[in-house]
N, C-alpha and C positions, 0 to 999 in steps of 0.2 A: 289336269295337273295332279302330278304330285311331284313328293318332294323328296330327293335320297341324300343322305347323310356320310361323310367318308368318317367314317365315326371314330378310330382310333384314336385321333387328334384331338377331334372337338371337344373345347370347352364344355365342362357340365353344365353350368348356366346358360353355354346355347344352346346345347342340348332338350336343358328347361323350357328353355323359350320357345320351341319349337314344338315341345311337350303339348303344349300352351295354345298353341299356335293350328295344331294340329284337330284338340276339342274343339277350338271354338269355330272354325270351317269348316269341318269335316274334312279338312285334307288328309290323302295317307303320307303316313313320315315313315320312310324306312333307315334304319340303321343299318351299314354296311361294317360289318370290323372283324380280325382277323383274332380277338380275343374276344370272351363271354363278357358280354354287359347286363341289365337290369334295366327294363325298359317299362314302364309304367303300365296295369293291365287298360289296352284301351283299343277298341275294333279299328283306329285310327292308327298306330303305331306299331311297327312291326319290326324285327329282326334279324340279318343275313348273317350268317355267322360263315367265314371265307376261311380256308386252310391258312397256315403260316406260311410266308412268301413274298419278296418283294413288288410290290403293286398290286397283289391279286387283289386286296380289297377294291382298288381301284378299275381293274378289269374289270370287275365284278358290276360296280356301278355302269362302268362303261357301254356293257353290255345289254342292262335292263333299262338304260334312260332313252326315251323316248323325246321327241321334238316336243319341244313346250316345256318338260320338267324342268323343278329344278334342283342344284347341285348346293353342298352345302362342304365346302372343303378351301383349305387354303393351298393345296395344292395344282402349282401353275399348272404343269402339263396335265392334269388332269381338270383342269377347265378348259384347257386350248380343244380337249378331243369332244368334251359335254360339249362344248359350241360349236364346234363343227358339224356335233349331228344337230343343231338344231334346239339346243337346250339353252338353259339360263347358269348360271354357276354366280356365285355370293360367298365369299370368306366369312370366317366368322369375327373378324372386325369387322363386316359390315360394306367391303369393298365388292361390288359391282363389277364381274370380268365382262367385256364386254370384246366384240369381233374385232372391233377400231382397236384396241389397246391389246391384246393378248398376244399377239408375235414380238413386242416390243417386253414386255414382262417375262416373256420365255427366255428373250434374247436377256436380257435384264437379270434371270434366273440363273441361267447358264455360267454366265460371266461371274456371279458371285459362286456358284460351286467352284469354275475353275480358280478363283483364287484362296479357297479353303482350301482346295485339295494340296495346292503348292503351300500350306503353311499359314495363310494368311490368316489373322482370327479377323473375322468380320464381323462379331457377334452377334446376337441371338436377336428373334424381336420382341421388342418389350413386351412386359405384360397387360394380359387383355384390359381395358381399361373401359371406365364406365360409360365415355362418349363412343367406345367401340361398340359394346355391348347396345348401345343407346341407336348407333348408325344402322347394325346387323337389326334388330326392331325393326326400324324404319323402312328399311329397304323390303324385307321380310311380309311387314304389312303393306308396303306398296304393292311388292308383286302377287302377294293373293286377291289384291281387290282388282286388281288386272284383270286377275283370271277369272273370278266372280262376275266379272264385268263381261267376258270374252262367253262363258256359259251361260249368261242369263240373254246376251246378246242373241246367241245361235238358235234361242228358240223363241224367238218372238219376227213377227212376219217382214217381210221386207218391204218397203214403199214402193 
């Protein structure tokens, strides 16, 4: 399993959590963004710089993601494409997107976008809270633990 990060809008505290998890679990984490950013020197952390443009980073992630990979994003359309390819999507707020709820989330996102484009102020998301950071870390740990278990189960003989 690899972790892909929609890094342009990912909060720094979430990136730091991912960097620590990459080292601890020896999991490849790749940040994808259209502007340069520093990543720690690590054999498990890399950066892909894409050209500027609407959804260019998203398209790069969708092209590279494989079934079973995890994508960290708040972008619901990107999460939907990842799920369609058999990947998992986790928001920086710790919300795990699922095949069961992604269509409803897309519908709500489109509805809110329509309201905003008609001039209605829908407000923005609240600041990332400690509870959000904890929810993210908990889901990430759970996903990494399941991936590690699958990896060890593959090497075991079947009874």
